[in-house]
VOLUMKOL-901715 format. One line per 2 residues: number of its first residue (from 1); their letters; for each residue x, y, z of C-alpha. Coordinates in nm, 4 decimals, padded with zeros to 6 digits. Each point is the difference from the previous one (the first is absolute). Example, Ala and Ser with C-alpha at 12.3 -4.5 7.8 and 13.67 -1.06 7.14 Angstrom:
// VOLUMKOL-901715
1) AS) 01.2300,-00.4500,00.7800 ~ 00.1370,00.3440,-00.0660
END
This chain:
// VOLUMKOL-901715
1) MF) 00.5836,05.0584,-06.2221 ~ -00.2793,-00.1561,00.2012
3) FV) -00.0223,-00.2018,00.3229 ~ -00.1913,-00.3058,00.1093
5) IV) -00.1009,-00.0839,00.3599 ~ -00.0024,-00.3728,00.0800
7) SG) -00.0722,-00.1152,00.3587 ~ 00.1272,00.3229,00.1451
9) VV) 00.3234,00.0090,-00.2068 ~ 00.0478,00.2805,-00.2538
11) FF) 00.1759,-00.0951,-00.3226 ~ 00.1326,00.2799,-00.2251
13) ID) 00.0321,-00.0759,-00.3693 ~ 00.2056,00.2291,-00.2211
15) NY) -00.0154,00.0342,-00.3752 ~ -00.3413,-00.1530,-00.0369
17) NS) -00.0671,-00.1100,-00.3549 ~ -00.3544,-00.1046,-00.0637
19) SN) 00.1080,-00.2002,-00.2956 ~ 00.1858,-00.2384,00.2271
21) DI) -00.3319,-00.1080,00.1555 ~ 00.1403,-00.0172,00.3493
23) LL) -00.2296,-00.2050,00.2148 ~ -00.0584,00.0405,00.3690
25) ED) 00.1128,-00.3592,00.0557 ~ 00.3365,00.0805,-00.1613
27) VM) 00.0449,00.3018,00.2206 ~ -00.0598,-00.2087,00.3084
29) QE) 00.2423,-00.2710,-00.1056 ~ 00.2777,00.2400,-00.1006
31) SA) -00.0394,00.2455,00.2821 ~ -00.0734,-00.2248,00.2965
33) VI) 00.2807,00.0711,00.2456 ~ -00.1426,-00.0814,00.3440
35) ET) -00.0696,-00.3493,00.1297 ~ -00.1032,-00.0776,00.3492
37) DD) 00.0680,-00.3417,00.1525 ~ -00.2358,-00.0392,00.2952
39) SS) 00.1459,-00.3376,00.0822 ~ 00.3062,00.1682,00.1507
41) VD) -00.2076,00.1892,00.2566 ~ -00.0909,-00.1711,00.3278
43) NY) -00.3553,00.0443,00.1184 ~ 00.0544,00.1361,00.3525
45) DS) -00.3103,00.0284,00.2133 ~ 00.0923,00.1902,00.3174
47) DK) -00.3406,-00.0601,00.1581 ~ 00.0374,-00.3783,-00.0267
49) TI) 00.3544,00.0164,00.1376 ~ -00.1109,00.1999,00.3043
51) ES) -00.2890,-00.2392,00.0619 ~ 00.2380,-00.2972,-00.0241
53) DK) 00.2309,00.1595,00.2575 ~ -00.2938,00.0608,00.2335
55) SK) -00.1069,-00.3635,-00.0375 ~ 00.3492,-00.1184,00.0949
57) DR) 00.0002,00.2313,00.3020 ~ -00.3366,-00.1373,00.1159
59) ES) 00.1215,-00.3600,-00.0378 ~ 00.3192,00.0785,00.1934
61) SK) -00.2056,00.1670,00.2735 ~ -00.2235,-00.3075,00.0269
63) ND) 00.3030,-00.2250,00.0408 ~ 00.1408,00.2277,00.2712
65) DK) -00.3335,-00.0041,00.1827 ~ -00.0131,-00.3808,-00.0100
67) SS) 00.3525,-00.0222,00.1406 ~ -00.0647,00.2510,00.2781
69) SR) -00.3318,-00.1626,00.0943 ~ 00.1612,-00.3324,00.0881
71) EY) -00.0383,-00.0877,00.3652 ~ 00.2613,-00.1873,00.1984
73) IY) -00.0051,-00.1861,00.3296 ~ 00.2682,-00.1080,00.2461
75) VH) -00.0015,-00.3510,00.1425 ~ 00.2223,-00.1637,00.2614
77) IC) 00.0761,-00.3675,-00.0570 ~ 00.1958,-00.2048,00.2512
79) GE) 00.0476,-00.3514,00.1290 ~ 00.1126,-00.2784,-00.2319
81) IK) 00.0682,00.2240,-00.2969 ~ 00.3358,00.0355,-00.1742
83) TP) 00.0191,00.3787,00.0198 ~ -00.2266,00.1328,00.2761
85) GV) -00.0789,00.3682,00.0007 ~ -00.2358,00.2758,-00.1067
87) YK) -00.0946,00.0082,-00.3679 ~ -00.1733,00.2544,-00.2240
89) LL) -00.2631,-00.1464,-00.2323 ~ -00.2845,00.1207,-00.2172
91) AN) -00.3368,00.0150,00.1713 ~ -00.2132,-00.3138,-00.0408
93) SR) 00.3078,-00.2236,00.0038 ~ -00.0232,-00.3476,00.1484
95) AV) 00.2055,-00.1869,00.2561 ~ 00.1774,-00.1942,-00.2733
97) DV) 00.1297,00.3286,-00.1460 ~ 00.1836,00.1053,00.3150
99) IE) 00.1248,-00.3574,00.0532 ~ 00.1599,00.0098,-00.3441
101) LA) 00.1531,00.3431,00.0670 ~ 00.1463,-00.1344,00.3240
103) GG) 00.1759,-00.2825,-00.1805 ~ -00.2482,-00.2748,00.0750
105) LT) -00.0592,-00.2277,00.2969 ~ 00.2778,-00.1797,00.1857
107) DK) 00.0263,-00.3785,00.0049 ~ -00.1427,00.0022,00.3523
109) AD) -00.3084,00.2031,-00.0916 ~ -00.3476,-00.1444,00.0308
111) SV) -00.1278,00.1045,-00.3425 ~ -00.3603,-00.1000,00.0715
113) AI) -00.0254,00.2027,00.3202 ~ -00.0625,00.3208,-00.1931
115) NQ) -00.2432,00.0752,-00.2794 ~ 00.2313,00.1285,-00.2715
117) AN) -00.2955,00.1187,-00.2097 ~ -00.1161,00.2323,00.2775
119) LI) -00.0226,00.3724,-00.0806 ~ 00.2331,00.1990,00.2228
121) QD) -00.0488,00.3475,00.1426 ~ 00.2224,00.2923,00.0818
123) GE) 00.1810,-00.0442,00.3313 ~ -00.0695,-00.3720,00.0201
125) QI) 00.2488,-00.2443,00.1510 ~ 00.0239,-00.3504,-00.1437
127) YI) 00.1626,-00.2646,00.2152 ~ 00.1132,-00.3268,-00.1611
129) PK) 00.0136,-00.2804,00.2608 ~ 00.2337,-00.2957,-00.0187
131) IG) -00.1162,-00.3560,-00.0606 ~ -00.1527,-00.1484,00.3124
133) EK) -00.0479,00.3371,00.1689 ~ -00.3439,00.0254,00.1529
135) VT) -00.1518,00.3313,-00.0931 ~ -00.3408,00.1566,00.0136
137) SL) -00.0803,00.2581,-00.2642 ~ -00.1957,00.2921,00.1337
139) SK) -00.1298,00.3124,-00.1622 ~ -00.0849,00.3158,00.1877
141) EG) -00.0637,00.3574,-00.0949 ~ 00.2506,00.2433,00.1399
143) DD) -00.0586,00.3554,00.1147 ~ 00.0798,00.1214,-00.3496
145) GL) -00.2686,-00.2209,-00.1533 ~ 00.2487,-00.2289,-00.1700
147) NQ) -00.0156,-00.3751,00.0271 ~ 00.3123,-00.1513,00.1497
149) SL) 00.0999,-00.3617,-00.0467 ~ 00.1004,-00.1413,00.3353
151) VS) 00.1472,-00.3362,00.0843 ~ 00.0065,-00.1261,00.3539
153) GN) 00.1834,-00.2971,00.1391 ~ -00.1438,-00.3117,00.1569
155) SG) -00.3438,00.0670,00.1458 ~ 00.1372,-00.0991,00.3394
157) DS) 00.2449,00.2897,-00.0246 ~ -00.2576,00.2568,-00.1085
159) DK) 00.0740,00.2124,00.3050 ~ 00.3703,00.0127,-00.0880
161) VN) 00.1813,00.2355,-00.2344 ~ 00.0944,-00.1645,-00.3289
163) IN) 00.3441,00.1435,-00.0706 ~ -00.0396,-00.0841,-00.3693
165) TA) -00.3088,00.2140,-00.0520 ~ -00.0217,00.2386,00.2949
167) SK) -00.0100,00.3717,-00.0651 ~ 00.2263,00.2463,00.1749
169) ID) -00.2826,00.0863,00.2384 ~ -00.0346,-00.3660,00.0996
171) LV) 00.3738,-00.0549,00.0401 ~ 00.0504,00.2903,00.2389
173) TL) -00.2491,-00.1617,00.2392 ~ 00.2621,-00.2649,00.0740
175) PG) 00.2157,00.0588,00.3095 ~ 00.3342,00.1546,-00.0894
177) IG) -00.0952,00.0657,-00.3635 ~ -00.0068,00.3669,-00.0874
179) EA) -00.0558,00.1714,-00.3322 ~ 00.3622,-00.0438,-00.1119
181) KA) 00.0006,-00.3764,00.0583 ~ -00.3472,-00.0318,-00.1544
183) DM) 00.1322,00.1677,-00.3149 ~ 00.2968,-00.2389,-00.0057
185) II) -00.2322,-00.3014,00.0281 ~ -00.2125,00.1244,-00.2901
187) NY) 00.3068,00.0811,-00.2117 ~ 00.1511,-00.3413,00.0732
189) RT) -00.3031,-00.1968,-00.1144 ~ -00.0371,00.2254,-00.3035
191) EK) 00.3583,-00.0643,-00.1089 ~ 00.0528,-00.3566,00.1235
193) GS) -00.3478,-00.1464,-00.0039 ~ -00.2096,-00.1466,00.2786
195) FS) 00.1339,-00.1310,00.3293 ~ 00.0040,-00.3811,00.0063
197) KI) -00.0141,-00.0144,00.3802 ~ -00.0320,00.2535,00.2768
199) ED) 00.3670,-00.0429,00.0928 ~ 00.0918,00.1595,-00.3342
201) IM) -00.0970,00.3359,00.1437 ~ 00.3360,-00.0047,00.1767
203) NI) 00.1558,00.0636,-00.3427 ~ -00.1160,00.3588,00.0482
205) TG) 00.2690,00.2307,00.1333 ~ -00.0712,00.0795,00.3648
207) IK) -00.2232,-00.3005,00.0627 ~ 00.2008,-00.2543,00.1943
209) EG) -00.0907,-00.2917,00.2231 ~ -00.0947,00.2159,00.2964
211) LF) -00.2557,00.2035,-00.1933 ~ -00.1161,-00.3078,-00.1871
213) NK) -00.0864,-00.1726,00.3292 ~ -00.2198,00.2985,00.0889
215) IS) -00.1994,-00.0060,-00.3230 ~ 00.0041,-00.3690,-00.0988
217) EY) -00.3324,-00.0780,00.1694 ~ -00.1686,00.2883,-00.1858
219) IT) 00.1151,-00.0721,-00.3552 ~ -00.0649,-00.2617,-00.2662
221) V) 00.0671,-00.0678,-00.3701
END
């Protein structure tokens, strides 16, 4: 008996007969019993998989950062607009953006009285006048450094309080108008739109003819 080592496999051959001229090639063909099929084995690279996961995490983190870094502003739009109110928009929005959010202008709105391409700022109030309404657009810097869009009435009434645009501070300067009534005036014009005439202020609960007569000479639209 003798043995042959081929590629790490030991083959034992019994009853060797030299006369049979057994060749090494024959031994390999007859005794080969192990076959490996590498095609059935997946090449798994754990390092590449971990790196891929890290890459996905970084991309997800970037997207989260972009979302959280967005800045928003709040703008009050009133007057001849279909749905007056305060709206939240992305920073660097324009007047046309808040007009669209508010449902668009009413049929009475003077569409050329406001620059719809104007960039708007946080805390700004946009007043949409009606057709034929004489307005003067002013811009002043408030105590907080923000520009506020103001609209006054006829220049002859510049010393009067415009009930369509007046702030709460301005409204409470009127005789008989306290903070509660000032809030009701602001809420009314936000929900219903601008006053067409000063007499419309009597639509406010608690403001009747007697009080109106006291304030009529101090107010305008």
